N, C-alpha and C positions, 0 to 999 in steps of 0.2 A: 320679899320685895324685889323689884327689878333694879339692878345697878348696871352702870356702864362698864362692862367687863373689859372693853378695849382700853378705856382710861385707866382702870385698875392695873392692867398689865403694863401699860405704858409708864405709869408712875412707879411700879416695882422695878422695871427695867432701868429707868433713869437713875435709880439709886444703886444699880448693879446688884440687886438682891435676887437670890434664887427664890423659888416658891417656898422652899423649906425655911429660908430666913424670914420671909414675910409671915409664914405660919407661926414661927417662934415669937416674933415680935407681937403679933396679934393674939397669941395664946389660942390659936386654932390648929386643927390637924392640917397636915399638908394636903390630904385628900379633899378637905373642905375648900382650901384655897384653889386647888386644881379645878374642882367642880365649878366654883363661882367664876373663875377666869374662863371656863369653857361656855357656861350657859348664862351667866349674869344673874342667876337667881340666888338670893341669900336671905337668911333669917335676919330679922332686924338686929339681933345681938351680934351676929357675924358681920353684918355691914357696919355697924358702929365700931366694932373691934378693928376692922380694916381701915376705916377712916381715921381712927385714932392712931394706928400704927404709921400711917402715911402722912400724918399731921395735916389732914384735910377736914373740911366740914362735910358732914354726912350728906347734906343737900347737894354738894358738888359731885358726889359720887353716884347719886340716884339719877335714874332716867326720868325726866319729867316731860310731859307732853309739849309744853311750849319753852322748854329750857334749852338754852344754848350753852350749857355748862361746859361742854367739851371745848367750846371756843376759848374758855379761860385758860386752857393749857396751851402753851406755846407748842407749835407743830414744826419745830426746826428739824430739818433733815440734813443728812450728811451730803447728799448730792446737791450741788448748786449753791451750797452755803459754806461760809468759812466758820469753822468752830462747831463745837457741840455744847450742849448743856453741861455745866459743871455739876458733878455729883459728888456729894460727901455722904458716904454711907456709914451708918451706925457708929457715931463717935462715942456713944455711951453704951455699954453692955448691960443696960438695966434689965433686960429680959433674961439675962443669964446670971447664975450664981457663980460660974466659973471665973476665976481670976487669971484667965490665959493672957499671955503677953501678946500685944497687938501692935502693928506698925502701920503708919499711914504711908501709902505709896503714891507718888505723883506719876501719871502716865501721859506722855505727850505723843500724839500720833500725826505723822506728816506723810503725805504722798510725795514720793521723790520726783514724780512727773510734774509736780506743781499743780495737780488736780485739786479738787475742792475737799478731798478727805484729810482734814486736819483738825486738831482740837486738843484740848487738855481735860484731864479728869483726875480726880483723887478717889481712892478707895481704901478701905481699912482691911488689913489681912491679919487673921489670928495665925501666929507662927505655927507652921505644921499643918494648917488647914488650907483648903482650896477656896479661893475667891473667884467669882465669875464676873466678867464684864462683857456686855454685849453692845455692839455698835449696830444700830438700826439696819437690819437687812444687809449687812456687809460682812461682818465677821464676829466671832465669839472668841474670847480670851479667857483661859483658866490659868490662875497664878497661885503657886504655893511658895511661900517664903520660909527659909530656915536660916538660922545664924550659922556662919562658917568663919571661924577665926574672928577677924575684926570686921568682916563684911556680912552681907546679906545675900544668900544664894536664892535666886528666883528661878524656879522651874515652871516653864509655861507650856501650855498646849493652845495652838492657834487653829481655829476652825474657820474655813471660808464658806460663805453662803453660795452654794451652787446648786442650780436646778431645784430650788425650794427647800434645801436641807443644808445643815451645817456639817461639812466634811473636814476631818483633821488634815492639815496640810504641813504642819511643822510643830516640833516640840523642843525648841531650844531652851538652854539654861544660861543664865547670866549672873555673874557675881558683881554686886554693886558695893562701892565704899560709902561710908557715911556721908550724906549730903553731897554726893557726887553723881553726875549724870553718866549713864551708860546706856548703850542702844543696841538693838537688834534690828535686822532687816529681814523682811519676808516678802515673797511674791504672792499676791492674791489674784484670784480670777476676777473678783468684783471691783477691786480698787487699784490694781497694779502693784508696783513695788512700794511698800510701806516702810518707814522707819518708826519703830516704837522705842521711845526713850523713857527710861525709868529713873526716878530719883527718890530717895527716902532719907529722912532725918531720924536716925535711930540711936 
């Protein structure tokens, strides 16, 4: 069956999930998720698994001849709008039997020039593992958190969207104290100088 692969990808990215994370939640192979996101063709069982993993109705994911289902999804963009959609990713690790320690990290992004690039997001990070956050056609952030003494050390990789591709522009690390705000600054091609503020209650 034919599904809206652009909507599928948008829903995955709004949750800051990688294709691999979506595959795990939906109990599919990553190759299957990649293929469906590329061409929009899926077996009924795969489409149902993806809809369930994204907490959507299957009908909203399918392409229908007279359907405006894509209109039900808010198309907020970073440019020209204040704020982004708040994403809460995977608060329950029900797809995994591992009892890995996880922390919720709050991220606030602000353009120092006062431009429209600002918003807040939450994402769940398994300690020692890498989390990915993408900001629509602007930049990509990879974060790995580990405990260090009484704090949380965040190692980051920041990719700027330049000429149709994400290029690594900075890889700072920051130590944050429990429930205290800490910030890093980065100059991007697409959004100018940004302040990324992190906070976590651990």
